[in-house]
VOGU-3710 file (C-alpha; in Angstrom, 3 decimals, decimal comma):
1> xxxxxxxxxx> -7,376/32,901/-8,414  -10,234/32,130/-10,775  -12,969/32,691/-8,216  -15,596/35,197/-9,278  -16,152/38,142/-6,882  -19,009/37,375/-4,510  -19,415/33,874/-5,950  -19,251/30,585/-4,093  -17,742/28,852/-7,121  -15,303/29,709/-9,947
11> xxxxxxxxxx> -15,808/32,223/-12,742  -15,209/29,739/-15,551  -18,078/27,450/-14,531  -19,814/26,427/-17,781  -23,293/27,786/-18,341  -26,153/25,433/-17,418  -27,038/23,077/-20,222  -23,811/23,567/-22,167  -22,136/20,420/-20,838  -23,274/17,317/-22,751
21> xxxxxxxxxx> -24,662/14,266/-21,019  -22,652/11,900/-23,260  -19,553/9,943/-22,180  -16,259/11,742/-22,620  -12,969/13,002/-21,203  -12,406/16,396/-19,565  -9,284/18,475/-18,912  -8,697/21,336/-16,480  -6,082/23,870/-17,663  -4,301/26,724/-15,887
31> xxxxxxxxxx> -3,465/30,198/-17,203  -0,342/28,846/-18,932  -2,394/26,195/-20,780  -0,839/23,428/-18,690  -3,173/20,474/-18,179  -3,786/20,140/-14,438  -6,128/17,183/-14,362  -7,603/14,640/-16,778  -10,709/12,629/-15,977  -13,319/10,529/-17,734
41> xxxxxxxxxx> -17,051/10,329/-17,243  -19,970/8,213/-18,332  -22,027/11,417/-18,117  -19,939/14,590/-18,496  -22,582/16,974/-17,141  -23,167/14,917/-14,024  -19,467/14,410/-13,334  -18,332/17,999/-13,904  -21,113/19,311/-11,694  -19,194/17,836/-8,743
51> xxxxxxxxxx> -16,321/20,301/-9,323  -18,568/23,370/-9,392  -20,198/22,922/-6,010  -19,692/25,720/-3,438  -15,949/25,914/-2,848  -16,206/25,461/0,910  -17,807/22,034/0,376  -14,935/20,719/-1,761  -12,010/18,838/-0,296  -8,878/20,958/-0,069
61> xxxxxxxxxx> -7,003/19,128/-2,849  -9,975/19,377/-5,219  -10,546/23,002/-4,264  -6,906/23,857/-4,926  -7,059/22,310/-8,400  -10,343/24,048/-9,275  -8,985/27,423/-8,124  -5,690/26,957/-9,966  -7,478/26,197/-13,246  -8,898/28,903/-15,478
71> xxxxxxxxxx> -10,980/26,729/-17,783  -12,279/23,246/-18,379  -12,708/21,541/-21,739  -14,179/18,219/-22,749  -14,184/15,755/-25,627  -17,189/13,571/-26,409  -16,539/9,934/-27,321  -18,751/7,101/-28,467  -18,465/4,804/-25,449  -17,130/4,488/-21,935
81> xxxxxxxxxx> -14,354/2,232/-23,254  -13,153/4,967/-25,628  -13,287/7,407/-22,709  -11,026/5,112/-20,656  -8,559/4,771/-23,540  -8,426/8,519/-24,158  -8,083/9,292/-20,444  -5,078/6,967/-20,119  -3,516/8,368/-23,316  -3,795/11,975/-22,174
91> xxxxxxxxxx> -2,538/11,239/-18,654  0,555/9,670/-20,193  0,999/12,564/-22,632  0,407/15,526/-20,318  1,464/14,087/-16,912  -1,094/16,251/-15,044  0,078/17,178/-11,532  -3,309/16,504/-9,906  -3,719/12,982/-11,288  -2,396/9,929/-9,460
101> xxxxxxxxxx> 1,365/10,118/-9,833  3,856/7,255/-9,755  6,568/7,746/-7,154  9,328/5,200/-6,684  13,051/5,620/-6,134  13,783/2,044/-7,164  14,842/0,740/-10,543  14,035/-2,960/-10,440  16,163/-5,578/-12,210  14,552/-7,785/-14,857
111> xxxxxxxxxx> 15,554/-10,874/-16,772  15,319/-9,923/-20,471  15,610/-12,032/-23,623  16,307/-9,959/-26,752  14,131/-11,925/-29,162  14,408/-9,254/-31,861  18,157/-9,824/-32,264  19,475/-12,224/-34,896  21,159/-14,073/-32,043  18,930/-13,592/-28,966
121> xxxxxxxxxx> 20,668/-12,769/-25,706  19,659/-13,336/-22,073  20,664/-10,540/-19,710  19,860/-8,827/-16,440  18,876/-5,213/-16,945  17,043/-2,289/-15,390  16,340/-0,823/-18,821  12,734/-1,464/-19,878  13,222/0,138/-23,307  14,925/-2,650/-25,276
131> xxxxxxxxxx> 12,834/-3,096/-28,409  11,482/-6,581/-29,004  12,782/-7,928/-25,675  10,742/-10,241/-23,447  10,937/-9,253/-19,795  10,486/-11,381/-16,682  10,275/-9,996/-13,180  10,779/-7,542/-11,648  12,992/-8,983/-8,951  13,584/-7,183/-5,678
141> xxxxxxxxxx> 17,170/-8,447/-5,345  19,830/-8,475/-8,073  21,611/-11,476/-6,576  18,427/-13,540/-6,766  17,993/-13,049/-10,512  21,746/-13,561/-11,127  21,596/-16,948/-9,432  18,428/-17,806/-11,359  19,996/-16,860/-14,696  23,118/-18,864/-13,881
151> xxxxxxxxxx> 20,972/-21,953/-13,317  18,820/-21,279/-16,382  21,865/-21,152/-18,641  22,734/-24,696/-17,560  19,340/-25,832/-18,787  19,046/-23,441/-21,743  22,639/-22,742/-22,913  22,024/-19,588/-24,919  24,060/-16,462/-25,462  24,354/-14,035/-22,519
161> xxxxxxxxxx> 27,466/-12,098/-23,602  27,625/-8,517/-24,868  27,754/-7,694/-28,569  31,472/-6,841/-28,450  32,341/-10,198/-26,825  30,201/-12,037/-29,379  31,831/-10,181/-32,316  35,336/-10,927/-31,013  34,560/-14,640/-30,642  33,112/-14,688/-34,148
171> xxxxxxxxxx> 36,281/-13,057/-35,573  38,750/-15,268/-33,736  36,804/-18,502/-33,957  37,248/-19,023/-30,202  34,256/-18,990/-27,849  34,281/-17,219/-24,489  34,508/-19,019/-21,131  30,724/-19,612/-20,992  30,952/-21,616/-24,211  33,788/-23,710/-22,802
181> xxxxxxxxxx> 31,930/-24,571/-19,556  28,641/-25,431/-21,261  26,591/-22,371/-20,302  26,377/-21,222/-23,910  25,870/-23,310/-27,050  28,384/-20,997/-28,818  26,548/-19,980/-31,997  29,392/-17,476/-32,470  31,690/-20,311/-33,637  29,042/-22,461/-35,289
191> xxxxxxxxxx> 28,622/-25,148/-32,635  24,881/-24,743/-33,188  23,016/-23,056/-36,011  21,238/-19,759/-35,488  17,908/-21,591/-35,816  18,883/-24,057/-33,097  20,010/-21,216/-30,852  16,726/-19,346/-31,387  14,846/-22,521/-30,497  16,778/-22,602/-27,192
201> xxxxxxxxxx> 15,811/-18,949/-26,566  12,170/-19,774/-27,308  12,328/-22,639/-24,819  13,705/-20,349/-22,098  10,937/-17,799/-22,735  8,284/-20,516/-22,676  9,744/-21,901/-19,443  9,619/-18,487/-17,767  6,073/-17,965/-19,030  4,862/-20,898/-16,976
211> xxxxxxxxxx> 5,636/-23,977/-19,066  8,098/-25,242/-16,487  6,572/-28,616/-15,672  6,322/-29,455/-19,373  10,086/-28,965/-19,771  10,920/-30,942/-16,655  8,840/-33,886/-17,865  10,334/-33,652/-21,361  13,950/-33,586/-20,128  13,327/-36,447/-17,709
221> xxxxxxxxxx> 11,845/-38,543/-20,509  14,801/-37,769/-22,827  17,258/-38,654/-20,076  15,579/-41,987/-19,486  15,552/-42,808/-23,214  19,239/-41,894/-23,571  20,116/-44,077/-20,598  18,133/-46,993/-22,048  20,094/-46,645/-25,325  23,342/-46,580/-23,329
231> xxxxxxxxxx> 24,034/-42,978/-24,423  25,537/-42,197/-21,066  27,254/-38,938/-22,023  23,992/-37,490/-23,362  22,112/-38,847/-20,365  24,586/-37,084/-18,045  24,064/-33,764/-19,824  20,299/-34,178/-19,578  20,658/-35,106/-15,898  22,536/-31,847/-15,248
241> xxxxxxxxxx> 19,901/-29,903/-17,196  17,126/-31,569/-15,198  18,905/-30,741/-11,941  19,220/-27,083/-12,962  15,519/-26,883/-13,873  14,442/-28,443/-10,584  16,702/-26,067/-8,643  15,136/-23,057/-10,381  11,674/-24,362/-9,556  12,634/-25,048/-5,943
251> xxxxxxxxxx> 13,698/-21,414/-5,549  10,392/-20,140/-6,876  7,575/-20,438/-4,369  4,640/-22,588/-5,418  1,537/-20,679/-4,365  -1,302/-21,786/-6,625  -2,316/-24,530/-9,004  0,035/-25,184/-11,917  -2,286/-23,634/-14,501  -2,853/-20,345/-12,674
261> xxxxxxxxxx> -1,704/-17,238/-14,554  -2,492/-14,188/-12,411  -1,285/-10,802/-11,240  -2,193/-10,387/-7,572  -2,284/-6,836/-6,203  -2,297/-5,511/-2,676  -3,326/-1,886/-2,083  -3,119/0,175/1,111  -3,757/3,915/1,125  -4,211/6,891/3,405
271> xxxxxxxxxx> -5,170/10,518/2,837  -1,945/11,340/0,988  -0,649/8,331/-0,882  -1,184/4,702/-1,761  1,212/1,769/-1,729  0,872/-1,140/-4,140  2,422/-4,604/-4,055  2,303/-6,991/-7,005  2,840/-10,744/-7,162  3,268/-11,876/-10,781
281> xxxxxxxxxx> 2,194/-15,531/-10,824  2,888/-17,635/-13,904  2,255/-21,351/-13,977  1,313/-21,267/-10,303  4,656/-19,769/-9,254  5,643/-16,264/-8,246  7,819/-15,054/-11,126  8,265/-11,507/-9,868  7,358/-9,065/-7,114  7,267/-5,308/-6,959
291> xxxxxxxxxx> 6,189/-2,579/-4,546  5,667/1,066/-5,383  3,993/4,191/-4,040  1,646/6,615/-5,805  0,708/10,116/-4,712  -3,008/10,910/-4,775  -3,956/14,537/-5,342  -7,685/14,620/-6,081  -10,198/12,759/-3,906  -10,850/9,386/-5,492
301> xxxxxxxxxx> -13,193/6,577/-4,643  -11,555/3,208/-4,050  -12,823/2,056/-7,455  -11,291/5,093/-9,201  -8,015/4,620/-7,335  -7,940/0,952/-8,380  -8,388/1,942/-12,035  -5,549/4,469/-11,878  -3,222/2,014/-10,125  -3,786/-0,549/-12,880
311> xxxxxxxxxx> -3,116/2,132/-15,491  0,251/2,869/-13,887  1,068/-0,832/-13,561  0,466/-1,714/-17,193  0,793/1,352/-19,417  4,570/0,859/-19,833  5,270/-2,344/-17,921  4,767/-6,053/-18,373  1,692/-7,378/-20,163  -1,126/-8,317/-17,790
321> xxxxxxxxxx> -1,849/-11,896/-16,857  -5,085/-13,526/-17,950  -6,425/-12,892/-14,450  -5,858/-9,707/-12,446  -6,797/-9,958/-8,769  -7,377/-6,642/-7,008  -8,635/-5,995/-3,445  -11,372/-3,641/-4,682  -13,442/-3,738/-7,846  -12,162/-0,999/-10,181
331> xxxxxxxxxx> -14,438/1,586/-11,721  -15,700/0,728/-15,252  -14,389/-2,801/-14,858  -15,599/-4,079/-18,236  -13,920/-1,222/-20,109  -10,759/-1,728/-18,053  -10,729/-5,445/-18,912  -10,985/-4,580/-22,622  -8,058/-2,129/-22,291  -5,943/-4,722/-20,484
341> xxxxxxxxxx> -6,805/-7,323/-23,130  -5,530/-4,912/-25,784  -2,334/-4,398/-23,794  -1,861/-8,164/-23,678  -2,457/-8,456/-27,435  0,129/-5,713/-28,083  2,731/-8,053/-26,536  1,710/-10,915/-28,823  -0,231/-12,781/-26,136  -3,750/-14,093/-26,516
351> xxxxxxxxxx> -6,604/-14,545/-24,082  -9,027/-12,121/-22,498  -8,090/-10,458/-19,201  -10,502/-10,777/-16,281  -10,301/-8,383/-13,310  -11,665/-9,920/-10,121  -11,596/-9,644/-6,338  -10,079/-12,713/-4,656  -12,758/-14,198/-2,406  -11,425/-17,423/-0,911
361> xxxxxxxxxx> -8,803/-20,144/-0,986  -5,187/-19,852/-2,123  -5,796/-16,740/-4,195  -7,317/-14,925/-1,228  -4,388/-15,916/0,980  -1,938/-14,593/-1,597  -3,985/-11,385/-1,926  -3,826/-10,969/1,864  -0,047/-11,424/1,697  0,133/-8,769/-1,027
371> xxxxxxxxxx> -1,834/-6,401/1,221  0,626/-6,980/4,085  3,530/-6,181/1,753  1,757/-3,044/0,526  1,213/-1,857/4,101  4,911/-2,383/4,789  5,841/-0,420/1,652  3,650/2,480/2,767  5,211/2,470/6,225  8,716/2,432/4,722
381> xxxxxxxxxx> 7,802/5,337/2,441  6,583/7,343/5,434  9,519/6,651/7,712  12,052/7,232/4,956  11,025/10,878/4,817  11,486/11,292/8,559  14,789/9,405/8,738  16,637/12,084/6,772  17,901/14,998/8,882  17,372/17,610/6,171
391> xxxxxxxxxx> 13,825/16,394/5,549  13,026/16,435/9,273  14,412/19,939/9,642  12,302/21,109/6,724  9,202/19,487/8,246  9,720/21,304/11,551  10,355/24,589/9,741  7,183/24,112/7,651  5,172/23,400/10,779  6,611/26,446/12,546
401> xxxxxxxxxx> 5,639/28,686/9,630  2,175/27,189/9,195  1,273/27,615/12,879  2,962/31,002/13,291  5,275/29,761/16,043  8,265/31,737/17,240  10,553/28,690/17,156  10,608/25,281/15,548  8,698/22,637/17,568  11,639/20,440/18,546
411> xxxxxxxxxx> 9,438/18,530/21,014  5,911/17,639/19,894  3,379/15,667/21,926  0,314/14,159/20,251  -2,773/12,878/22,128  -5,461/10,476/20,936  -8,567/9,061/22,638  -9,833/5,554/21,928  -12,975/3,748/23,073  -15,301/0,943/22,060
421> xxxxxxxxxx> -18,864/2,206/21,721  -18,296/4,764/24,464  -16,878/2,232/26,945  -13,326/1,357/27,928  -12,090/4,903/27,236  -8,307/5,271/27,130  -5,870/7,796/25,692  -2,285/7,928/24,503  0,498/10,490/24,377  3,349/10,045/21,905
431> xxxxxxxxxx> 6,459/12,204/21,822  8,552/13,237/18,822  11,818/15,091/19,358  13,655/16,542/16,353  11,084/14,816/14,157  11,796/11,314/15,553  9,693/9,236/17,994  10,873/8,976/21,609  9,104/5,786/22,647  10,628/5,819/26,129
441> xxxxxxxxxx> 8,587/8,953/26,836  5,201/7,722/25,598  2,350/7,702/28,135  -0,998/5,898/28,383  -4,068/7,140/30,239  -7,083/5,248/31,581  -10,206/7,418/31,787  -12,693/6,135/34,377  -15,649/8,407/33,604  -16,295/10,766/30,717
451> xxxxxxxxxx> -19,200/12,233/28,797  -17,667/12,530/25,337  -14,391/12,984/23,445  -14,055/16,653/24,369  -14,364/15,800/28,064  -11,767/13,041/27,612  -9,356/15,482/25,932  -9,916/17,983/28,752  -9,118/15,329/31,370  -5,872/14,076/29,816
461> xxxxxxxxxx> -4,563/17,571/28,975  -5,385/18,596/32,569  -3,337/15,673/33,864  -0,518/16,508/31,441  -0,572/20,189/32,384  -0,340/19,386/36,102  3,020/17,697/35,541  4,221/20,632/33,446  3,559/22,894/36,435  4,398/20,580/39,366
471> xxxxxxxxxx> 6,769/18,016/37,830  6,587/14,219/38,044  7,743/12,963/41,448  7,749/9,341/40,244  9,983/10,068/37,236  13,581/10,506/38,413  14,599/11,934/35,051  11,614/14,338/35,075  11,063/13,557/31,405  7,292/13,872/31,798
481> xxxxxxxxxx> 7,884/17,414/33,050  9,693/18,482/29,847  7,780/21,347/28,285  6,866/20,709/24,633  6,814/23,459/22,039  3,657/21,995/20,474  0,710/19,915/21,662  -1,421/18,142/19,041  -4,793/16,565/19,771  -6,658/14,258/17,423
491> xxxxxxxxxx> -9,799/16,202/16,608  -11,216/19,435/15,320  -12,289/22,718/16,851  -14,241/21,316/19,881  -11,331/19,132/20,991  -8,858/22,002/20,600  -11,043/24,307/22,661  -11,277/21,661/25,403  -7,483/21,291/25,432  -7,002/25,076/25,576
501> xxxxxxxxxx> -9,388/25,311/28,513  -7,340/22,671/30,372  -4,048/24,521/29,743  -5,569/27,851/30,811  -6,966/26,350/34,015  -3,536/24,952/34,897  -1,786/28,215/34,059  0,390/26,757/31,315  1,674/29,404/28,903  3,957/29,387/25,893
511> xxxxxxxxxx> 2,889/26,004/24,478  1,408/25,994/20,971  -1,732/23,921/20,493  -3,448/22,507/17,411  -5,991/19,839/16,474  -5,591/17,337/13,629  -8,795/17,178/11,614  -9,840/13,940/9,922  -8,761/15,230/6,510  -5,251/15,711/7,939
521> xxxxxxxxxx> -4,288/18,797/5,915  -6,387/20,888/8,311  -4,908/21,979/11,629  -7,305/23,769/13,966  -5,910/26,462/16,256  -7,624/27,721/19,427  -10,194/30,489/18,910  -9,719/30,439/15,126  -12,780/30,254/12,888  -11,009/28,533/10,006
531> xxxxxxxxxx> -8,280/25,844/10,013  -4,706/26,130/8,805  -4,276/24,236/5,520  -0,962/22,436/5,131  0,234/22,351/1,494  0,104/18,926/-0,130  3,837/19,040/-0,838  4,757/20,158/2,682  7,056/17,897/4,675  5,089/19,011/7,740
541> xxxxxxxxxx> 2,096/17,098/6,415  3,980/13,796/6,551  5,281/14,536/10,037  1,755/15,287/11,304  0,530/12,081/9,703  3,223/10,056/11,482  2,321/11,657/14,808  -1,401/11,042/14,376  -0,938/7,411/13,279  1,502/6,637/16,079
551> xxxxxxxxxx> -0,815/8,109/18,730  -3,703/6,133/17,278  -1,665/2,911/17,281  -0,651/3,279/20,933  -4,199/4,148/22,048  -5,752/1,191/20,242  -3,122/-1,167/21,635  -3,738/0,056/25,194  -7,491/-0,321/24,819  -7,109/-3,919/23,648
561> xxxxxxxxxx> -4,770/-4,612/26,546  -7,307/-3,195/29,018  -10,136/-5,266/27,537  -8,026/-8,409/27,778  -7,117/-7,678/31,414  -10,746/-6,961/32,263  -12,034/-10,246/30,908  -9,192/-12,157/32,585  -10,291/-10,669/35,905  -13,924/-11,469/35,182
571> xxxxxxxxxx> -13,207/-15,049/34,127  -10,999/-15,666/37,165  -14,048/-15,082/39,398  -15,980/-17,998/37,865  -15,756/-21,131/40,069  -13,760/-23,888/38,405  -11,985/-21,541/35,992  -8,388/-21,158/37,115  -5,558/-19,095/35,559  -4,475/-21,865/33,163
581> xxxxxxxxxx> -7,988/-22,283/31,738  -8,396/-18,500/31,426  -5,195/-18,353/29,389  -6,353/-21,315/27,313  -9,652/-19,580/26,501  -7,948/-16,359/25,416  -5,342/-18,247/23,387  -7,971/-20,370/21,642  -10,240/-17,470/20,631  -7,511/-14,877/20,146
591> xxxxxxxxxx> -9,256/-11,925/21,818  -11,592/-10,964/24,639  -14,253/-9,955/22,113  -14,329/-13,435/20,589  -14,553/-15,081/24,005  -17,591/-12,949/24,805  -19,210/-13,835/21,487  -18,590/-17,582/21,798  -21,487/-19,974/22,392  -21,355/-22,681/25,091
601> xxxxxxxxxx> -20,727/-25,263/22,350  -17,740/-23,259/21,036  -16,374/-22,776/24,565  -16,335/-26,554/25,025  -13,767/-26,832/22,230  -11,148/-25,548/24,692  -9,307/-28,278/26,585  -10,511/-28,578/30,179  -13,817/-26,746/29,615  -16,777/-29,106/29,990
611> xxxxxxxxxx> -20,489/-28,460/29,309  -21,296/-27,138/32,811  -18,276/-24,822/32,924  -18,906/-23,585/29,366  -22,492/-22,702/30,302  -21,316/-20,880/33,434  -18,801/-18,831/31,404  -21,394/-17,924/28,760  -23,937/-16,900/31,411  -21,417/-14,790/33,304
621> xxxxxxxxxx> -20,275/-12,918/30,215  -23,792/-12,439/28,842  -25,115/-11,272/32,184  -22,361/-8,669/32,320  -23,303/-7,432/28,880  -26,996/-7,153/29,801  -26,198/-5,110/32,900  -23,690/-2,843/31,129  -25,988/-1,853/28,283  -28,528/0,198/30,323
631> xxxxxxx> -25,666/1,889/32,198  -24,082/2,922/28,906  -27,376/4,370/27,721  -27,909/6,332/30,942  -24,443/7,922/30,645  -25,169/9,368/27,231  -25,525/13,156/27,264
//
């Protein structure tokens, strides 16, 4: 530990005034001189001051890094752009454990064209280290790129064989099967010159870079001219080439205008990690997709996280498109654009890169789709850890050790309270056994009257505890009477104390209890002054996250269901509004909230709702809101 005795911060804190106010890059090192974290700053003094606040005010991940380090050093640079460049260089060189880390168990297939070879070759590979190769993709499925390459070779008959096959054909003077069936122009036996073959390779690269419509138009024109000159054999070959090109284009989704060249990112993150999905759009078509997950160690703003995600995406991967669409504006966007422009120039491509947030139209719809894919990738990453028996066993063992339990919590129940502005209070109980959800044993609770969240927790734990003592007469399997080893409540110390009071009042003993704080690593135990901190690498942390998120999902869903049922009942009492019109209103607006917010003019858009009925509905809903508001205020403590 590098904390000074009696100090609220660390011993190596630089003396006041010694840190410059210039832009620069800083590094935290441990006692073995390992670089723990690399960061950049427009103002070094201002930025580093954030790390030397009182330790108890720092987030756990930041606090752990600061305590692990024994010194901090910095390098002054001339501009914020140089700071960004140096930060990215050092992160790549040192791989600091507390920086955003790439984590992906997939090796994606690419279509590569080895333009540096004397006789360029088209191949499918997972190796991104071929010097001088042009890469296209990545593709999520190998079979998809194999079918694409097979069609491309009909239109661009270039070499796709290995070096040994090419050398053998050159020695024997006999081409391989691909040469015989027209999927290779056979430069190995001199059917075309090396210059002609390279021109074919250049055409394939240009086609994949977005010049597809140009080639289609050119081939169609050549076919028509050959037919007019009665060159039927040549016209037939061009017809087959045109068919292959159109088939390739048909298999590639058209999403934007033909001239659009963009990389569209989706980003979804939680307290522990972030998932990213990328659509690579060239010539208005999706040329590749990729999803990956990054671990986040130090607290980052959304702008800082965006910058680090783009660093990971482009430092060793494909060159960026001329337009990069990201859901949040990255930090130091102008410097980042200059860095991306340099990356594009390194690949021999021109044009300045612009980083923007998609606001509307087709680009926004594609960005929304990328976000959906990113959310799915994050969910898959979470559930993958819990689907493995060894991982689940380790998570339960970690949780047992962290909470000081006598046995592993084979049955865990997690409770969450949900409400809308203090009204419509409901709660959920989710059950995990052996680290897996048991959805048949979930429960939902409606809470008629409550003063606050602690009172709500006390009520639902009281109801749960009664069944632990008396059993559930309505449940023939008595599953609700199963005694869990661990109860988790969503909340901190006050909620845990309320839950403990409910268990004590019911006489329930031998059940461990903990509260999940908002920062997730912290688990509050009854009567403890300080929380238990789960290690960032602990499998228990991911299990707790799954429990908390599942309880939250069920509670939110139940609350929405209750609101929908309530408005259906209210609408059914309006004269002239029968069940079919009630359903039509809810279907048209999509939710009870939107029905309440609709004006009489908007209500008339629904079939069967005239001006008089629309006015009656609006008055009824608005009158209910006006009456409910004073009641809500009076119930506040």
